[in-house]
C-alpha positions as CSV (number, residue, x, y, z in Angstrom):
1,M,19.9,94.2,121.2
2,A,16.5,94.4,122.1
3,Q,14.8,94.7,119.0
4,S,12.0,97.0,118.0
5,P,8.5,95.5,117.9
6,Q,7.4,94.9,114.9
7,P,4.1,96.4,113.6
8,A,0.9,94.3,113.7
9,S,0.6,91.8,110.4
10,P,-2.7,92.5,108.5
11,P,-3.7,89.4,109.6
12,A,-4.0,90.8,113.1
13,Q,-5.2,93.9,112.6
14,Q,-8.1,92.7,110.4
15,Y,-8.8,90.5,113.4
16,R,-8.8,93.4,115.9
17,G,-11.0,95.5,113.1
18,N,-13.2,92.4,113.1
19,R,-13.5,92.5,117.0
20,S,-14.5,96.1,117.1
21,A,-17.1,95.5,114.5
22,V,-18.6,93.1,116.6
23,L,-18.3,94.9,119.5
24,L,-20.2,97.9,118.2
25,K,-22.5,96.0,116.7
26,D,-23.4,93.8,119.8
27,L,-23.3,97.4,121.8
28,K,-26.1,98.8,119.1
29,K,-28.3,95.7,119.5
30,L,-27.9,95.9,123.6
31,L,-29.2,99.6,123.0
32,G,-31.9,98.6,120.9
33,K,-33.5,96.8,123.6
34,V,-34.0,99.7,126.3
35,G,-36.1,102.5,125.9
36,P,-37.1,105.1,128.3
37,G,-36.4,103.7,131.2
38,F,-33.2,103.1,131.1
39,I,-33.0,106.8,129.9
40,T,-34.5,107.8,132.8
41,G,-32.7,106.3,135.3
42,A,-29.5,107.1,133.4
43,A,-30.6,111.1,133.1
44,D,-31.2,110.9,137.2
45,D,-27.0,110.8,137.8
46,D,-27.0,114.3,136.1
47,P,-24.3,116.7,137.6
48,S,-26.4,118.2,140.8
49,G,-26.7,114.6,141.5
50,V,-22.8,113.8,141.2
51,A,-22.6,116.7,143.2
52,T,-24.4,115.3,146.2
53,Y,-23.4,112.0,145.5
54,A,-19.4,113.4,145.7
55,Q,-20.3,115.3,148.8
56,T,-22.0,112.3,150.2
57,G,-18.9,110.5,150.0
58,A,-16.4,113.4,150.9
59,I,-18.4,114.4,153.9
60,F,-19.7,110.7,155.4
61,G,-17.0,108.6,153.8
62,Y,-18.6,104.8,153.1
63,S,-21.3,105.2,155.9
64,Q,-24.2,106.0,153.8
65,L,-23.4,103.6,151.1
66,W,-26.1,101.4,152.2
67,L,-28.9,104.2,150.9
68,V,-28.0,102.7,147.2
69,W,-30.1,99.3,148.2
70,F,-32.6,101.4,150.7
71,T,-33.6,103.5,147.7
72,S,-33.5,100.9,144.5
73,P,-36.8,99.3,145.4
74,F,-38.6,102.9,146.1
75,M,-37.2,104.3,142.7
76,I,-38.2,101.0,140.9
77,V,-41.9,101.0,141.4
78,I,-42.5,104.6,141.3
79,Q,-41.1,104.6,137.9
80,Q,-42.4,101.7,137.1
81,M,-46.2,103.0,137.9
82,C,-45.6,106.1,135.8
83,G,-44.4,104.4,132.9
84,R,-47.4,102.0,132.9
85,I,-49.7,105.0,133.0
86,G,-48.3,106.6,130.1
87,M,-48.4,102.9,128.2
88,V,-52.1,102.7,129.0
89,T,-53.8,105.6,129.0
90,G,-51.6,106.9,126.2
91,K,-51.0,110.5,127.7
92,G,-48.3,112.1,130.1
93,L,-48.8,112.2,133.3
94,A,-50.2,116.0,133.5
95,G,-52.8,114.9,130.9
96,V,-54.5,112.3,133.2
97,I,-54.1,114.4,136.3
98,L,-56.0,116.9,134.1
99,D,-58.4,114.3,133.0
100,N,-59.4,113.0,136.5
101,Y,-58.5,116.1,139.0
102,P,-59.3,119.7,139.8
103,K,-57.0,122.0,137.9
104,S,-55.8,123.3,140.9
105,V,-53.9,120.1,141.5
106,L,-52.3,120.4,138.3
107,Y,-51.4,124.0,138.1
108,V,-49.5,123.6,141.6
109,T,-47.9,120.8,141.0
110,V,-46.8,121.8,137.1
111,S,-45.8,125.0,138.6
112,L,-43.3,123.7,141.3
113,L,-41.8,121.1,138.5
114,V,-40.9,124.0,136.2
115,V,-39.3,126.1,138.6
116,A,-37.4,122.9,140.3
117,N,-36.2,122.1,137.0
118,T,-35.0,125.2,135.8
119,I,-33.0,125.3,139.1
120,N,-31.5,122.2,138.1
121,I,-31.0,123.2,134.8
122,G,-29.2,126.1,135.9
123,A,-26.6,124.3,138.4
124,D,-26.1,121.4,135.5
125,L,-25.1,124.1,133.0
126,G,-22.9,126.0,135.4
127,A,-21.1,122.3,136.3
128,M,-20.6,121.5,132.8
129,A,-19.3,124.8,131.8
130,S,-16.7,124.7,135.0
131,S,-15.6,121.1,133.9
132,A,-14.8,122.1,130.4
133,Q,-13.2,125.1,131.2
134,M,-11.1,122.8,133.4
135,L,-10.8,120.3,130.6
136,L,-9.8,122.6,127.8
137,G,-9.8,126.0,129.2
138,L,-11.5,128.9,127.5
139,P,-13.6,131.1,129.4
140,F,-16.7,130.1,131.6
141,L,-18.9,132.2,129.7
142,F,-17.8,130.6,126.3
143,W,-18.7,127.2,127.5
144,L,-21.6,128.1,128.9
145,V,-23.3,129.5,125.9
146,L,-21.8,126.9,123.3
147,I,-23.1,124.0,125.8
148,T,-26.4,125.8,126.2
149,G,-27.0,126.2,122.5
150,S,-25.6,123.1,121.6
151,I,-28.7,121.4,123.8
152,I,-31.0,123.7,122.7
153,A,-30.7,123.0,119.1
154,L,-30.1,119.0,119.4
155,E,-33.5,118.7,121.4
156,I,-35.3,121.0,118.7
157,L,-33.9,120.1,115.5
158,V,-32.7,116.1,116.2
159,P,-35.8,113.7,115.3
160,Y,-36.9,111.6,118.3
161,K,-36.0,108.3,116.8
162,I,-32.4,109.3,116.3
163,Y,-32.3,111.6,119.3
164,S,-33.3,108.8,121.6
165,R,-30.8,107.0,120.7
166,I,-28.1,109.7,121.4
167,L,-29.3,110.0,124.6
168,K,-28.7,106.1,125.0
169,Y,-25.2,106.8,124.0
170,L,-24.8,109.9,126.3
171,A,-25.9,107.5,129.0
172,L,-22.7,105.5,128.2
173,T,-20.9,108.2,129.6
174,L,-21.5,107.3,133.3
175,F,-19.3,104.7,132.8
176,T,-16.4,107.1,133.8
177,Y,-17.5,106.9,137.3
178,V,-17.0,103.3,137.2
179,L,-13.6,103.4,136.2
180,A,-12.6,106.2,138.0
181,A,-13.3,104.2,141.2
182,F,-11.2,101.8,139.9
183,V,-8.2,103.8,139.3
184,V,-8.3,104.9,143.5
185,R,-7.2,102.4,146.0
186,L,-10.3,100.8,147.9
187,D,-10.7,99.0,151.2
188,W,-13.5,96.1,149.6
189,D,-14.0,95.0,153.1
190,E,-15.2,98.1,154.1
191,V,-16.9,99.3,151.2
192,L,-19.3,95.6,151.4
193,Y,-19.6,95.9,155.3
194,A,-21.1,99.9,154.8
195,T,-23.1,98.8,152.0
196,L,-24.8,96.0,153.3
197,I,-25.0,97.5,157.3
198,P,-26.9,100.6,157.7
199,H,-25.4,103.4,159.8
200,I,-27.6,105.9,161.1
201,E,-26.2,109.2,162.8
202,I,-28.2,111.1,164.9
203,S,-27.4,114.5,163.8
204,A,-28.9,117.5,161.2
205,A,-26.1,117.2,158.8
206,F,-26.9,113.5,158.5
207,L,-30.3,112.9,158.2
208,L,-30.3,116.2,155.6
209,N,-27.9,114.4,153.1
210,I,-30.5,111.7,153.5
211,V,-33.3,113.8,152.1
212,A,-30.5,115.4,149.7
213,I,-30.1,112.0,148.2
214,L,-33.6,111.0,148.2
215,G,-34.8,114.3,146.6
216,T,-31.9,113.8,144.2
217,T,-32.8,109.8,143.5
218,I,-36.6,110.5,143.4
219,S,-37.8,113.7,141.5
220,P,-40.7,114.8,140.1
221,Y,-39.1,115.4,137.0
222,L,-38.4,111.7,136.1
223,F,-41.8,110.7,136.8
224,F,-43.4,113.4,134.1
225,W,-40.5,112.4,131.5
226,Q,-41.1,108.2,131.7
227,A,-45.0,108.3,131.5
228,S,-44.5,111.0,127.9
229,E,-41.6,109.1,126.7
230,E,-43.5,105.8,126.6
231,V,-46.1,107.4,125.1
232,E,-43.7,109.1,122.4
233,E,-42.4,105.2,121.9
234,E,-46.0,104.0,121.3
235,V,-46.3,106.8,119.1
236,A,-43.3,106.5,117.0
237,D,-43.8,102.3,116.8
238,G,-47.2,103.3,115.2
239,R,-49.2,101.8,118.3
240,I,-51.2,105.1,118.3
241,P,-51.3,108.0,116.1
242,D,-50.4,111.0,118.3
243,M,-50.2,111.6,122.3
244,G,-53.5,111.8,124.1
245,I,-55.2,110.7,120.9
246,R,-56.8,107.2,122.1
247,R,-56.0,104.7,124.6
248,P,-53.5,102.4,123.1
249,C,-53.5,98.7,123.0
250,V,-51.3,97.2,125.7
251,T,-50.4,93.4,126.2
252,R,-48.9,92.1,129.1
253,Q,-45.6,91.6,127.2
254,G,-45.5,95.0,126.7
255,I,-45.5,96.2,130.7
256,V,-43.3,93.0,131.2
257,E,-40.9,94.4,128.8
258,M,-41.7,97.9,130.4
259,N,-41.0,97.0,134.2
260,R,-37.7,95.3,132.7
261,D,-36.2,98.1,131.1
262,T,-36.9,100.3,134.2
263,V,-35.2,98.2,136.7
264,I,-32.3,97.9,134.5
265,G,-32.3,101.7,134.2
266,M,-33.1,102.5,138.0
267,F,-30.0,99.6,138.9
268,F,-27.8,101.5,136.4
269,S,-28.5,104.8,138.2
270,Q,-27.6,103.4,141.6
271,I,-24.5,101.4,140.5
272,I,-23.1,104.9,139.2
273,M,-24.3,106.6,143.0
274,F,-22.4,103.8,144.3
275,F,-19.3,104.5,142.5
276,I,-19.0,107.9,142.9
277,I,-19.6,107.5,146.5
278,V,-17.1,104.8,146.9
279,T,-14.6,107.3,145.1
280,T,-15.1,110.3,146.7
281,A,-14.8,108.5,150.0
282,A,-11.3,106.9,149.5
283,T,-10.0,109.9,148.2
284,L,-11.6,113.1,149.4
285,H,-13.1,111.9,153.0
286,A,-9.7,110.0,153.3
287,S,-7.7,113.0,153.0
288,G,-10.0,115.0,155.2
289,I,-11.4,116.9,152.1
290,T,-15.2,117.9,152.8
291,T,-16.3,121.0,151.2
292,I,-17.6,120.0,148.2
293,Q,-20.1,122.2,146.5
294,T,-20.1,121.2,143.1
295,A,-18.9,118.6,140.8
296,S,-16.7,120.4,139.2
297,Q,-14.8,121.0,142.7
298,A,-15.2,117.4,143.2
299,A,-13.3,116.6,140.2
300,E,-10.4,119.3,140.9
301,A,-10.1,118.1,144.4
302,L,-9.5,114.2,142.9
303,R,-6.5,115.1,141.1
304,P,-3.6,115.9,143.5
305,L,-5.3,112.4,145.5
306,A,-6.1,110.2,142.5
307,G,-4.0,111.4,139.4
308,D,-4.8,112.9,136.4
309,L,-6.8,109.6,135.1
310,S,-9.3,110.1,138.0
311,Y,-9.5,113.6,137.2
312,L,-10.2,113.8,133.7
313,L,-13.1,110.7,134.0
314,F,-14.7,112.5,136.6
315,A,-14.8,115.6,134.9
316,A,-15.6,114.4,131.4
317,G,-18.4,112.1,133.2
318,I,-19.7,115.8,134.3
319,I,-20.1,117.0,130.7
320,G,-21.5,113.7,129.3
321,T,-24.2,113.7,132.3
322,G,-25.5,117.0,132.0
323,L,-25.7,116.5,128.3
324,L,-28.2,113.5,128.8
325,A,-30.0,115.0,131.8
326,V,-30.4,119.1,130.9
327,P,-32.6,117.7,128.0
328,V,-34.7,115.3,129.8
329,L,-35.6,118.1,132.4
330,A,-36.3,120.7,130.1
331,G,-38.1,118.0,128.3
332,A,-40.1,116.7,131.5
333,S,-41.4,120.7,131.8
334,A,-42.2,120.9,128.3
335,Y,-44.7,117.9,128.3
336,A,-46.2,119.1,131.8
337,V,-46.9,122.4,130.5
338,A,-48.2,121.5,126.9
339,E,-50.4,119.3,128.5
340,T,-51.9,121.5,131.1
341,A,-52.0,124.4,128.6
342,G,-53.2,122.2,125.9
343,L,-50.8,122.4,123.3
344,R,-49.4,119.9,120.7
345,E,-46.4,118.4,122.3
346,G,-43.9,115.8,121.3
347,L,-40.3,115.6,120.3
348,G,-41.5,113.2,118.0
349,K,-43.0,116.5,116.1
350,N,-41.1,119.0,114.2
351,P,-40.8,122.8,115.8
352,G,-44.0,123.8,113.2
353,R,-46.3,121.2,114.6
354,A,-45.6,121.9,118.4
355,P,-44.4,125.4,118.6
356,G,-45.3,126.0,122.5
357,F,-43.7,122.5,123.4
358,Y,-40.3,123.9,121.6
359,V,-40.5,127.3,123.2
360,V,-40.9,126.1,126.9
361,I,-38.0,123.6,126.2
362,A,-35.5,126.5,124.8
363,L,-37.1,128.9,127.4
364,S,-36.5,126.2,130.6
365,V,-32.6,126.0,129.6
366,L,-31.8,130.0,128.7
367,V,-33.4,131.0,131.9
368,G,-31.1,127.7,133.7
369,M,-28.5,129.5,131.7
370,S,-29.6,133.3,133.1
371,L,-29.3,131.7,136.7
372,D,-25.2,131.2,136.4
373,L,-24.8,134.4,135.0
374,L,-26.3,136.1,138.3
375,G,-23.8,134.7,140.4
376,I,-26.1,132.5,142.7
377,S,-24.3,129.7,144.2
378,P,-24.9,126.4,143.2
379,I,-25.0,124.5,146.4
380,T,-27.6,126.7,147.4
381,A,-29.4,126.9,144.5
382,L,-29.5,123.0,144.5
383,Y,-30.5,123.2,148.5
384,Y,-34.1,125.2,147.3
385,A,-34.5,122.9,144.4
386,A,-34.3,120.1,146.7
387,A,-37.1,122.2,149.2
388,L,-39.3,122.4,146.1
389,N,-38.8,118.9,145.2
390,G,-39.9,118.2,148.8
391,L,-43.3,119.9,148.4
392,A,-44.3,118.8,145.1
393,A,-42.9,114.9,145.0
394,P,-44.9,113.4,147.9
395,P,-48.2,114.4,146.6
396,L,-47.3,113.8,143.1
397,M,-46.3,110.0,144.1
398,A,-49.6,109.6,146.4
399,L,-51.8,110.8,143.0
400,V,-49.6,108.7,141.2
401,T,-50.3,105.6,143.2
402,R,-53.8,107.0,143.4
403,I,-54.2,106.6,139.7
404,A,-52.1,103.2,139.3
405,N,-54.8,102.3,141.3
406,R,-58.2,103.2,139.5
407,E,-59.5,101.0,137.1
408,D,-61.2,103.2,135.5
409,I,-58.4,104.7,134.6
410,M,-56.0,101.7,134.1
411,G,-58.1,98.8,133.8
412,R,-56.4,95.0,134.1
413,F,-53.1,96.8,134.8
414,V,-54.1,98.3,138.1
415,N,-50.9,98.1,141.0
416,S,-50.3,94.8,142.5
417,R,-50.4,94.9,146.4
418,E,-46.7,94.8,146.4
419,S,-46.2,98.2,144.5
420,N,-49.1,99.8,146.7
421,I,-46.8,98.9,149.7
422,L,-43.6,100.4,148.8
423,G,-45.5,103.3,147.0
424,W,-47.2,104.5,150.2
425,V,-44.0,103.7,152.0
426,I,-41.9,105.9,150.0
427,V,-44.9,108.9,149.9
428,L,-44.7,108.7,153.5
429,I,-40.7,109.0,153.8
430,M,-40.6,111.7,151.6
431,A,-43.0,113.6,153.2
432,L,-41.2,113.3,156.5
433,T,-37.7,113.8,154.8
434,G,-38.8,117.0,152.4
435,A,-40.7,118.7,155.2
436,A,-37.1,118.0,157.8
437,L,-35.6,120.2,154.8
438,I,-38.0,122.8,154.6
439,V,-37.7,123.6,158.2
440,N,-34.1,123.1,158.1
441,L,-34.5,126.0,155.4
442,A,-37.0,128.3,157.2
443,I,-34.5,128.1,160.5
444,G,-31.3,128.9,158.5
445,L,-33.1,131.8,157.2
């Protein structure tokens, strides 16, 4: 007769408890070493980005996996420039532009940024509410209002040091997409080949999807967010009294650490992109399902093909990434508007010290939520947001590259030759692809 398993002995239970404590301590130590670059990279994989990557895998299979390594160096170099500008000047990107360029340049850029961010917020909130409804039931409107209110409350009421740690832990929810990929059956030889060998199809759909991926991975809100967050870190660490007050004392080692943090964040972002495309290519594309318009639709379509676990991981990941990305989108708008209007700014301040800054955050999220109530198609909204980013990103990246080369602004921390080459190449690529998307939208009207 088979014996029932005996409960674990106290020493065994104690060992497991100690091991869990050690792992948690190691995780806290690891997250303590990463900063704004890591959070920025993780926020790049918002629910709208997840939808883009899921659509890529569903329609084109593995054939666009090579974009993972192609886009990575461009992402890294632009974000490093933005981080360096914030660290050296003690100001966010909008503040630096305001001090050194015509106001008209800043007004146009910030207007496009705020509109595109608000549309993105609406699409992200809708995807999160749909996923919560799928997982837990209850009406879509209930989850939309609850998620919106929770995000606003967290960003306004929680002190910056605690909030930045929350964002780091939320970034770990992206690992659900890695786990989901290992639940399904993959042809790793085919995956490796598609990753290493670029594949190009001369078709409008193929090229426009590349435009969508570039617009999703290299977005203006990430530029503003990281520059300002590097300054927030300097304020939090006592290196400067407040944002925009004076130039901090920056060391080579500090720049090296920021560069390393940014590389980790962007690499993390692209790894998640890779696994989302792989998962949907192996399941949805392989089964002929190519009409994915939202991240929640992708999760729902996975269920009969890959089982409940893959579905649960994918849907839960949408909620986690949204909780990370929506505050970053709203925060990026708030930093840009506050510096443009001369308002006090910073998540390190309580609402009473920077009321205008927090009003912009709340309005960005609330207006984004209202787009979901108007019944606007998420995929249509995202295409228009991509078009706005296509307008804003190339001139803004050109401006960032020029600022990062000016000794009167950056001192000895100007761009290297390699950074300049990569910076100007991606400006050209984004200008051409943004123009292609805008022309396509105009023709389709």
